N, C-alpha and C positions, 0 to 999 in steps of 0.2 A: 621311135621314141622321141618325145619332145623333152629336151634336156636344158636345165638352167644351172649355171655356176653362180653360187652365192659367195660374195667376197665381203665379209665384215671387216671394217677398217676403222681403227682409232689411231690418229696421229701417224699416218703412213704416207706422208708426202714424199718421202724418199723412195718408197718401194712400189706404190700403187700403179704407176704408169707401166712399169715393166711387167707386173703381175697381169694386168689387164691385157697388155699387148700379147703375152704368151697365150692367153685364153682365146683372144681373137684369132691369132695365127692358127689355132687348132679348130676354129670354126664353130665354137660353142656360143650360145646366148649366155649373157651374164647380167648380174646386177650387183653394183657396189653399194653396200649399206654403210654410209658414213655415220659412225656412232658418236656424234657430237664432238668431233675432233677439235682440238685447240690450235692445231697448226694449219698448214695450207692444203690439207688433203682435199677439201671441198673445192678450192680454187683450181687446183691441178686437174681435178676431174672435169670441172666445168670448162676449163680452157681447152681440154682435149676431147670434149664432147663425149665423155664417158657416161654410160647409162648408170644413173645415180639416184638413190633415195637418201636424203640427208635427214637424220633425226635431230630434232631441235635441242636435245640434251643427251648426255651420255647415259645409255641404258645398261651398259655392260654387254659382254659378248653374247649372253643368252638373249637379251632383248634384240640385239642386232640380227642374230641368226633367225630368231622367230619372225622378225620382220621379213627376212628373205623367204622363209617358208610360206608366210602369208601371201607374199608376192607370187610365189610359184603356184600356190593353190588358186589364186584369183585369175592367173593367166593360163591355167590349164596345162601345166607341165607334168609330165609323167615321172620325172626324176629330177631332184635337185642335188647338187654336190657342193659342200662347203669347202672353200679354199681360203686359207688365211691370207691377209693382205700384206704380210711381211716377207713373202718370197720363200718361206721354208718348205712349202709343199711343191713337189715335182709333179706338175700336171700331166706329164707323159704317162702317169699311172692312172689317169682317169678312165681309160678303157677297161682296166682291170676291175675298178670299182663298178663300172656299168655292167660288166659281165656277171658280177656277183648278184646284181639286181635282176638281170635278165634270167638268171638261174633260179629265181624264186625267193631271194632274200628281200626283206623289207628295208633293212638297214645294213650297209656294208661299211666297215671301219678300216681305214688304212693304218696298218701297224708297222712300225719301224723295228719291232722286236722279233718278228717271225723269222727273219734272216738276220741274226744278230751282228754279222760282220759288214752289213751294208749300210752306208750312209751315216748321218749324224744322229746320235742317240741321246742328246741332252746331257746335263751334268749328272754327276754321281748322286747328289742329293735328290734331284728330280726323279731319277730312275728308281731310287729307293721308294719315293712316294708313289710312283706309278705301280710298283709291285705291291705296295700296301693296298692300293685301291683295287688292284686285280683280285686280291684275296677277299676284300670286303664284298665286291660284286659277286664273287663265286659263292660266298656264304648265303647271300639272299636270293640268288637266281640259279646257281649251279653252272653258270656260264664261265668259261675261261677266256676272258678278254685281256689280251696281253698289253694293249695300249689304250687304256680307258680314257686318257686325256687327249687322244688324237682328235684334232679338229678337221682332219682330212677324211670326209665320210660322205657317202651317198645315201639318199633317202628315196625309196620308191613311193608310189602314190599313197599307200596306207600310212606310211610314216609321215609324209607331208601333211596329210589330213590330221593326224594326231598332233604333230609338233606345231602346226599353225594355231592350235587351240590350247595346247598344254606343253610348255617347254620351260625348263628351269632357267632362271635369270642370271645369277652371278657367275658361276663356273659350271656350265651345264653339261659338259661332255660325259663325265662318269654317271651323273644322276639320270641323264636322258636315256642311258642304256637300260637302267632299271625301269624307267617309265615305259620304254618300248617293250621290254619283256613282260611287264604286267598287263600291257594291252594286247598281248598275244602275238606280237610281231616277231618275225624270224630275223636273227642277227648273225652276221658272220664277219670275219676279218680277212683282209687281203694284204699280202706283203708289199710294202712300198719303201722307197728311200725318201729320207727327208734331209734338208740342208740346214745349215745354221742361218739364223736371221740375216737377210741380205743388207740390212741397214737400219738405222734408227735404234731405239732402246726399248726393251721389253718392259711392260707395265707391271710385271710380277717380280717383286723383290723378296728378301728373306722373310720379312714380317708378313707380307701378303701370302707367302707360301705356307706359313704356319697356320694362318687364319683359314686358308683354302683347305688344308688337310683336315682340320677340325670340322669345318662346316660341311664339307663334302662327305666325310665319313658319317656324320650324323644324318645328313640328308639321304644317303644310300640306305641306311638301316631304317629310318623312319618310312621312307617310300616302300622299301621291300617288305619289312615285317608288318607294316600297317596294312598293306594289300593282302598279305597272307592271312591276317586275322579277319579281314573283311570277307575273304572267300570261305574261311572256315565257318563263319557265322551264317 
């Protein structure tokens, strides 16, 4: 299997070199998508000859990840795996995600909640939000996705083809699960451990979190219920 690691990065000058080095040490191809960073992320990548696509402006995580899917499609990869540029994802779990794809799944999501005593589980408020999104996705799809906001996920060839053409832009992880389900893709979760951010500052604050929850909840129901109505007609 031809495998690509997609690393979306926005203002990750502190973390990006270590993240890429860990990927290289495991022998995987990779592409860093610099999402219009305001810091030295691009300069660090260029200095160390890191494989890089730099977007001229900040498109958000969805635009950066879709760029990675388009790169994977264009270069003939069988699987691409999203790994955040902040060091939270333990890439030693990549083989488990790959195994889920080899077993016939189109999309494999790394979940920190399948084994609740392992690793970093985020703040209490974020966990509450994740549980809410879990229920929303279950209502419209019947799926029980325990970690809908996880950006540690593997996409097989069918998912790459879909996401290169149709991928949510702002906060895509939960909505893209519904998109994949509506396209008839098979989805599974894999238990993984996650770490706290290794450096830098998260772009998600309380105000953005509230906006996120409202926007994503609406998007899930619009995507899910709209498609159900289309099929009924």
